[in-house]
N, C-alpha and C positions, 0 to 999 in steps of 0.2 A: 710327143716330144721325147727324145732320147737324151738321157744325161749319162755321160761316160765318167768313169772313175777319175779321169784327169781334171774334171770340173769341180771335184769336191773341195771344200774350204776347211782347212784344219784349224782347230782352236782348242784351248784348254777347257776342261769341264768347269762348270760354274764354281765348284768347290775346289778346283785345282788338283784333284786326285787322278786325273787321266786325260786322254786326248779324245776329241770328237772330230770326225770328218763329216761335216755337214754336206749332205747329198742335195737336199732341196728343202725350201720352205715356201709355204703358201699362206696368204692372208686374204680374207674377204675384204671388200671395199670398206673403208672407214677404220681399219685396224692400224694402230700406230706403226711407224716405220720399224721399230726394233721388236715388235711383237709378231706373233704368227698364230694361225689357227691350226696348222699342221706342220710338223718338221720331221724330216727323214734324215737319219744319220747312221754312221758306223762308228762304234766306240772301241777303243783299245783299253783293256783293263789289265793292269799289272799287279797281281797279288790281291790281298784283302783291301777293299776300298768301300767307303760309304758312298752312296749315290747322291747326287745333287737333288734337292727338293724342288718340285715344280707344282706349287699349290694351284688348284683350279684346272690342272691339266691331267689327262690320263696318259699312261705309258704302256707300251708293248715292247718287249725285248725278245729278239730271236738270235740265240747263239749261232754263229756261222761255222764253228768248228768245235771239235772235242776239246775239253778243258778239264783240268784237275780242280778248278774252282767250283764252289757251290754258290748259288744265289740264295739270299735269305729275304723272304717277303713275309711280312706279318709274323716274324719270329720263326717261321718254318723254313729250314734249309732244303734245297732241292738241287740235284746235279744239273749243271748247265749242259743239257743234252742238245746236240746240234739240231737246228730247225724246229725246236719246241717253242711255242709261243707262250711267254710269260706276260700276263696283263696285271696292272696294278695302278692305283691312284698316285698321281705325282707327289702328293704330300705325305704318302705313307713311307715309313722308314724302309729302306732297302739297302742291301750291301752285298758284297762278295766276301767269302771266307776261303782261306786256304792259300796255297802257293801256286804260282804259275801265271799264265797269261790267258786272256780270253779276247775274242773279237766278236762283237755282236752288232746286229742291225737293230735300230731303234726307231719307234714311231712315238711322237709326242703330239697330242691333240688337245685343243681347248674343249673342255667338257661341255660348256654352254652351247657350242655349235651343233651338238647332236651326236648320235652314235657313230662310231667308226668300227669297221669290221676288218680285222687283221687275221689272215689265215695263210697256211703254207700248203702248197699242193700244185697239181697240174690243171685244176679247173676251179672256177669260181663263177658266181652270178653277180651281176651289177644291177641294183635296183634303180628305179626312176629317180631323177634328181640327185644323182651321186657323181662324184669324181672318182677316178681310179688311178692308183699308182701301183707299179709292179717292179719289184726288186729281184733281179736274176741271181739265183743261187748257183747256177751253172749256165753253160751255153744253152740257149733256148730260142725257139721261134714262137711268137704269139699268134694265135688265130689261124694256124695252118700254114701251108707252103708259101702263100703270098704275104704273110704277115711280117711284122718287123722282127729282125734277128737281133738278139741281145747277147752280149758277152757276159761272163760272170761279173757281178758287181754293177752292171748297167741298170739304170732305172728308166722305166717308161711311164709317162704321165699322159692321161686322157682327161682333160677338163670337160665337163658336161658330157660324160661318157654315155653313149646310148645304152639303155637297159638291155639285159640279156646275158646269156652264158659267155664265158671266156675260157680259153684253153691255152696251154703252153706245152711244149714238147719235153720239158724238164721241170722239176719243182721250182716254184718262185714264191715270193711273199706277195700276196694280194692285199692291197689296202684300199677299201672303198670308204669314202668319206663324204659328208654333206656338201652339196654345191652351194 
């Protein structure tokens, strides 16, 4: 399934400090309508901002472009380098410092569902019993010449993905999560 940027839903952050463009959310059977086991989004950050807390969830943040902002996790500041994966618990204090704007891709997953793998690159492996989401950082083709073509910011979803290696012609964000 391909999700184009035009399908994103825009909403304010839980703490009101920024905007989130929700790309996709997934919930296993039996999860309440307003809850999810995995959510993919793109956030706009304008200046110094505290992040919303998400107790019981794990988070991954991937800056999509260069920014003058720094991210502060567990009290340690780090530059928001493009395509670097920052992973942290949802209840941990997190914020940005400095001036400027940032645009980042976010993965939020329910910790109790099991491990989620978030990587950036042109290749990944999918284990048995996993779903796969792919966020395109540039124009790319998945799986060779006959595979799906994605535009920048498109997302590809494979529920019950067959195990094995995956490839893309340009770097993407690979998200493998429990089925």
